[in-house]
Backbone as JSON Lines, residues from 0, in Angstrom:
{"i":0,"aa":"M","n":[14.12,52.05,-1.86],"ca":[13.25,51.21,-1.06],"c":[12.64,50.1,-1.91]}
{"i":1,"aa":"T","n":[12.23,50.42,-3.12],"ca":[11.63,49.42,-4.0],"c":[12.66,48.37,-4.38]}
{"i":2,"aa":"N","n":[13.89,48.78,-4.56],"ca":[14.95,47.86,-4.91],"c":[15.22,46.88,-3.75]}
{"i":3,"aa":"N","n":[15.23,47.36,-2.52],"ca":[15.46,46.5,-1.35],"c":[14.29,45.52,-1.16]}
{"i":4,"aa":"F","n":[13.07,46.01,-1.38],"ca":[11.9,45.13,-1.24],"c":[11.92,44.02,-2.29]}
{"i":5,"aa":"L","n":[12.33,44.36,-3.51],"ca":[12.42,43.37,-4.58],"c":[13.49,42.33,-4.28]}
{"i":6,"aa":"K","n":[14.64,42.75,-3.76],"ca":[15.69,41.8,-3.37],"c":[15.21,40.88,-2.25]}
{"i":7,"aa":"F","n":[14.54,41.45,-1.26],"ca":[14.01,40.65,-0.16],"c":[13.01,39.61,-0.66]}
{"i":8,"aa":"T","n":[12.13,40.0,-1.58],"ca":[11.13,39.09,-2.13],"c":[11.79,37.95,-2.9]}
{"i":9,"aa":"V","n":[12.8,38.24,-3.69],"ca":[13.49,37.21,-4.47],"c":[14.21,36.24,-3.54]}
{"i":10,"aa":"I","n":[14.89,36.74,-2.53],"ca":[15.6,35.88,-1.58],"c":[14.62,35.03,-0.79]}
{"i":11,"aa":"F","n":[13.52,35.61,-0.36],"ca":[12.51,34.86,0.39],"c":[11.91,33.73,-0.46]}
{"i":12,"aa":"L","n":[11.6,34.02,-1.71],"ca":[11.04,32.99,-2.6],"c":[12.06,31.91,-2.91]}
{"i":13,"aa":"A","n":[13.34,32.25,-3.03],"ca":[14.38,31.25,-3.27],"c":[14.51,30.31,-2.08]}
{"i":14,"aa":"I","n":[14.48,30.87,-0.88],"ca":[14.54,30.04,0.34],"c":[13.3,29.15,0.43]}
{"i":15,"aa":"L","n":[12.15,29.67,0.1],"ca":[10.92,28.89,0.13],"c":[10.97,27.74,-0.88]}
{"i":16,"aa":"I","n":[11.51,27.98,-2.06],"ca":[11.65,26.93,-3.07],"c":[12.59,25.84,-2.56]}
{"i":17,"aa":"L","n":[13.7,26.22,-1.94],"ca":[14.65,25.23,-1.4],"c":[14.01,24.39,-0.29]}
{"i":18,"aa":"V","n":[13.25,25.01,0.57],"ca":[12.59,24.28,1.65],"c":[11.58,23.3,1.08]}
{"i":19,"aa":"C","n":[10.82,23.72,0.09],"ca":[9.85,22.82,-0.55],"c":[10.55,21.66,-1.24]}
{"i":20,"aa":"F","n":[11.7,21.9,-1.86],"ca":[12.46,20.85,-2.51],"c":[12.96,19.83,-1.49]}
{"i":21,"aa":"V","n":[13.42,20.3,-0.34],"ca":[13.87,19.4,0.73],"c":[12.7,18.55,1.22]}
{"i":22,"aa":"F","n":[11.55,19.13,1.41],"ca":[10.38,18.35,1.83],"c":[9.96,17.35,0.77]}
{"i":23,"aa":"L","n":[10.1,17.7,-0.49],"ca":[9.79,16.78,-1.58],"c":[10.73,15.58,-1.55]}
{"i":24,"aa":"L","n":[12.02,15.83,-1.36],"ca":[12.98,14.73,-1.28],"c":[12.71,13.84,-0.06]}
{"i":25,"aa":"Y","n":[12.37,14.44,1.07],"ca":[12.05,13.66,2.26],"c":[10.8,12.8,2.03]}
{"i":26,"aa":"G","n":[9.8,13.35,1.37],"ca":[8.58,12.59,1.09],"c":[8.85,11.42,0.16]}
{"i":27,"aa":"L","n":[9.67,11.63,-0.86],"ca":[10.02,10.54,-1.76],"c":[10.81,9.45,-1.02]}
{"i":28,"aa":"Y","n":[11.74,9.87,-0.17],"ca":[12.52,8.9,0.6],"c":[11.64,8.08,1.53]}
{"i":29,"aa":"S","n":[10.72,8.73,2.22],"ca":[9.85,8.0,3.15],"c":[8.88,7.09,2.4]}
{"i":30,"aa":"K","n":[8.5,7.45,1.18],"ca":[7.61,6.61,0.38],"c":[8.35,5.38,-0.14]}
{"i":31,"aa":"I","n":[9.59,5.55,-0.56],"ca":[10.36,4.44,-1.12],"c":[10.85,3.49,-0.02]}
{"i":32,"aa":"S","n":[11.3,4.01,1.09],"ca":[11.89,3.17,2.13],"c":[10.84,2.8,3.17]}
{"i":33,"aa":"N","n":[9.87,2.0,2.76],"ca":[8.82,1.55,3.66],"c":[9.4,0.5,4.6]}
{"i":34,"aa":"T","n":[9.6,0.85,5.86],"ca":[10.22,-0.07,6.81],"c":[9.21,-0.93,7.53]}
{"i":35,"aa":"E","n":[7.92,-0.71,7.3],"ca":[6.9,-1.48,7.99],"c":[6.48,-2.72,7.22]}
{"i":36,"aa":"G","n":[7.24,-3.14,6.26],"ca":[6.87,-4.25,5.38],"c":[6.71,-5.57,6.11]}
{"i":37,"aa":"V","n":[6.99,-6.64,5.44],"ca":[6.78,-7.98,5.95],"c":[8.02,-8.51,6.67]}
{"i":38,"aa":"K","n":[8.92,-7.66,7.07],"ca":[10.15,-8.12,7.69],"c":[9.9,-8.87,8.99]}
{"i":39,"aa":"G","n":[8.95,-8.43,9.79],"ca":[8.75,-8.99,11.11],"c":[7.93,-10.25,11.15]}
{"i":40,"aa":"L","n":[7.42,-10.74,10.03],"ca":[6.57,-11.92,10.04],"c":[7.4,-13.2,10.01]}
{"i":41,"aa":"T","n":[7.01,-14.15,10.82],"ca":[7.65,-15.45,10.8],"c":[6.94,-16.36,9.81]}
{"i":42,"aa":"N","n":[7.5,-17.54,9.55],"ca":[6.87,-18.47,8.61],"c":[5.51,-18.93,9.11]}
{"i":43,"aa":"E","n":[5.36,-19.1,10.42],"ca":[4.07,-19.51,10.99],"c":[3.01,-18.44,10.74]}
{"i":44,"aa":"E","n":[3.38,-17.18,10.93],"ca":[2.42,-16.1,10.71],"c":[2.04,-15.98,9.24]}
{"i":45,"aa":"I","n":[2.99,-16.21,8.35],"ca":[2.69,-16.12,6.92],"c":[1.76,-17.25,6.52]}
{"i":46,"aa":"T","n":[1.99,-18.47,6.98],"ca":[1.12,-19.58,6.61],"c":[-0.23,-19.5,7.31]}
{"i":47,"aa":"S","n":[-0.31,-18.8,8.43],"ca":[-1.61,-18.67,9.09],"c":[-2.53,-17.74,8.31]}
{"i":48,"aa":"Y","n":[-1.97,-16.88,7.46],"ca":[-2.77,-16.02,6.6],"c":[-2.98,-16.61,5.21]}
{"i":49,"aa":"S","n":[-2.63,-17.85,5.02],"ca":[-2.67,-18.47,3.7],"c":[-4.1,-18.72,3.22]}
{"i":50,"aa":"L","n":[-4.31,-18.54,1.92],"ca":[-5.6,-18.86,1.3],"c":[-5.63,-20.29,0.79]}
{"i":51,"aa":"K","n":[-4.49,-20.99,0.84],"ca":[-4.37,-22.37,0.4],"c":[-4.83,-22.54,-1.05]}
{"i":52,"aa":"L","n":[-4.23,-21.76,-1.94],"ca":[-4.57,-21.82,-3.35],"c":[-3.76,-22.92,-4.04]}
{"i":53,"aa":"S","n":[-4.33,-23.48,-5.09],"ca":[-3.58,-24.46,-5.88],"c":[-2.63,-23.73,-6.83]}
{"i":54,"aa":"N","n":[-1.79,-24.48,-7.52],"ca":[-0.82,-23.86,-8.44],"c":[-1.5,-23.19,-9.62]}
{"i":55,"aa":"A","n":[-2.66,-23.67,-10.03],"ca":[-3.36,-23.09,-11.18],"c":[-4.1,-21.81,-10.82]}
{"i":56,"aa":"E","n":[-4.34,-21.57,-9.55],"ca":[-5.09,-20.39,-9.12],"c":[-4.14,-19.21,-8.91]}
{"i":57,"aa":"T","n":[-4.57,-18.05,-9.37],"ca":[-3.79,-16.84,-9.2],"c":[-4.67,-15.73,-8.64]}
{"i":58,"aa":"I","n":[-4.07,-14.86,-7.86],"ca":[-4.78,-13.7,-7.31],"c":[-4.73,-12.58,-8.34]}
{"i":59,"aa":"K","n":[-5.9,-12.16,-8.82],"ca":[-5.99,-11.11,-9.82],"c":[-6.1,-9.72,-9.2]}
{"i":60,"aa":"D","n":[-6.79,-9.62,-8.06],"ca":[-7.0,-8.32,-7.45],"c":[-7.29,-8.5,-5.97]}
{"i":61,"aa":"I","n":[-6.95,-7.5,-5.18],"ca":[-7.24,-7.48,-3.74],"c":[-7.89,-6.15,-3.42]}
{"i":62,"aa":"K","n":[-9.03,-6.19,-2.75],"ca":[-9.73,-4.98,-2.32],"c":[-9.88,-5.03,-0.79]}
{"i":63,"aa":"I","n":[-9.8,-3.89,-0.17],"ca":[-10.01,-3.79,1.28],"c":[-11.47,-3.46,1.51]}
{"i":64,"aa":"I","n":[-12.17,-4.35,2.21],"ca":[-13.58,-4.12,2.53],"c":[-13.67,-3.21,3.75]}
{"i":65,"aa":"N","n":[-13.04,-3.6,4.82],"ca":[-12.9,-2.77,6.02],"c":[-11.59,-3.15,6.69]}
{"i":66,"aa":"E","n":[-11.36,-2.72,7.92],"ca":[-10.07,-2.96,8.56],"c":[-9.83,-4.43,8.89]}
{"i":67,"aa":"N","n":[-10.85,-5.27,8.86],"ca":[-10.69,-6.67,9.22],"c":[-10.91,-7.63,8.05]}
{"i":68,"aa":"N","n":[-11.5,-7.17,6.95],"ca":[-11.87,-8.07,5.86],"c":[-11.24,-7.64,4.54]}
{"i":69,"aa":"L","n":[-10.78,-8.63,3.78],"ca":[-10.23,-8.4,2.45],"c":[-11.03,-9.19,1.43]}
{"i":70,"aa":"L","n":[-11.13,-8.65,0.22],"ca":[-11.81,-9.33,-0.88],"c":[-10.75,-9.68,-1.93]}
{"i":71,"aa":"F","n":[-10.59,-10.98,-2.2],"ca":[-9.63,-11.46,-3.18],"c":[-10.38,-11.89,-4.43]}
{"i":72,"aa":"V","n":[-9.89,-11.49,-5.59],"ca":[-10.42,-11.97,-6.86],"c":[-9.44,-13.03,-7.35]}
{"i":73,"aa":"I","n":[-9.91,-14.27,-7.43],"ca":[-9.07,-15.42,-7.77],"c":[-9.46,-15.92,-9.16]}
{"i":74,"aa":"S","n":[-8.45,-16.22,-9.96],"ca":[-8.68,-16.77,-11.3],"c":[-8.14,-18.19,-11.34]}
{"i":75,"aa":"D","n":[-8.98,-19.11,-11.8],"ca":[-8.58,-20.51,-11.95],"c":[-8.83,-20.9,-13.4]}
{"i":76,"aa":"N","n":[-7.81,-20.78,-14.23],"ca":[-7.91,-21.01,-15.68],"c":[-8.98,-20.12,-16.28]}
{"i":77,"aa":"D","n":[-10.18,-20.63,-16.52],"ca":[-11.22,-19.82,-17.16],"c":[-12.29,-19.35,-16.18]}
{"i":78,"aa":"Q","n":[-12.2,-19.71,-14.91],"ca":[-13.2,-19.32,-13.92],"c":[-12.63,-18.25,-12.99]}
{"i":79,"aa":"I","n":[-13.51,-17.34,-12.59],"ca":[-13.13,-16.3,-11.64],"c":[-14.09,-16.37,-10.46]}
{"i":80,"aa":"Y","n":[-13.55,-16.35,-9.26],"ca":[-14.4,-16.33,-8.07],"c":[-13.79,-15.4,-7.02]}
{"i":81,"aa":"L","n":[-14.59,-15.07,-6.02],"ca":[-14.2,-14.13,-4.98],"c":[-14.07,-14.85,-3.65]}
{"i":82,"aa":"I","n":[-13.11,-14.41,-2.84],"ca":[-12.95,-14.91,-1.49],"c":[-12.94,-13.72,-0.54]}
{"i":83,"aa":"I","n":[-13.77,-13.8,0.49],"ca":[-13.74,-12.79,1.56],"c":[-12.99,-13.4,2.72]}
{"i":84,"aa":"Y","n":[-11.9,-12.74,3.14],"ca":[-11.0,-13.26,4.16],"c":[-10.99,-12.33,5.37]}
{"i":85,"aa":"N","n":[-11.15,-12.89,6.57],"ca":[-11.13,-12.13,7.81],"c":[-9.73,-12.18,8.4]}
{"i":86,"aa":"L","n":[-9.12,-11.03,8.64],"ca":[-7.76,-10.97,9.17],"c":[-7.7,-11.29,10.66]}
{"i":87,"aa":"D","n":[-8.75,-10.95,11.41],"ca":[-8.75,-11.23,12.85],"c":[-8.82,-12.72,13.12]}
{"i":88,"aa":"N","n":[-9.75,-13.39,12.47],"ca":[-9.94,-14.83,12.69],"c":[-9.0,-15.68,11.85]}
{"i":89,"aa":"K","n":[-8.32,-15.06,10.88],"ca":[-7.41,-15.75,9.98],"c":[-8.1,-16.91,9.27]}
{"i":90,"aa":"Q","n":[-9.27,-16.63,8.74],"ca":[-10.01,-17.67,8.03],"c":[-10.82,-17.07,6.89]}
{"i":91,"aa":"I","n":[-11.19,-17.93,5.95],"ca":[-12.02,-17.52,4.82],"c":[-13.47,-17.47,5.29]}
{"i":92,"aa":"I","n":[-14.1,-16.32,5.09],"ca":[-15.5,-16.17,5.51],"c":[-16.42,-16.79,4.47]}
{"i":93,"aa":"S","n":[-16.18,-16.45,3.18],"ca":[-17.05,-17.02,2.15],"c":[-16.34,-17.01,0.81]}
{"i":94,"aa":"K","n":[-16.79,-17.92,-0.06],"ca":[-16.33,-17.99,-1.44],"c":[-17.54,-17.71,-2.33]}
{"i":95,"aa":"I","n":[-17.35,-16.79,-3.27],"ca":[-18.45,-16.42,-4.15],"c":[-18.0,-16.71,-5.58]}
{"i":96,"aa":"G","n":[-18.75,-17.5,-6.29],"ca":[-18.41,-17.8,-7.67],"c":[-18.88,-19.16,-8.07]}
{"i":97,"aa":"R","n":[-18.46,-19.6,-9.24],"ca":[-18.9,-20.88,-9.78],"c":[-18.09,-22.02,-9.27]}
């Protein structure tokens, strides 16, 4: 009886390991193949979200304030300033910096 119980436990754990491995592979696949990307945006939609930065300005960081507002950290050579952008209105709410 002990021998049969030990065999059953080993087989059960092997099946459990295989199932977990399959779920791990599925999770990696779903993480890598993000199909919700920017594929559906047209050129008009992309330019409507534009911050209209010059060539010298670069985006250093983006933070999500809430579901409608983003905080951009912009670097312009030696100056750094912040832009709060509203996604619903598609406009810059405020610029903070020098």
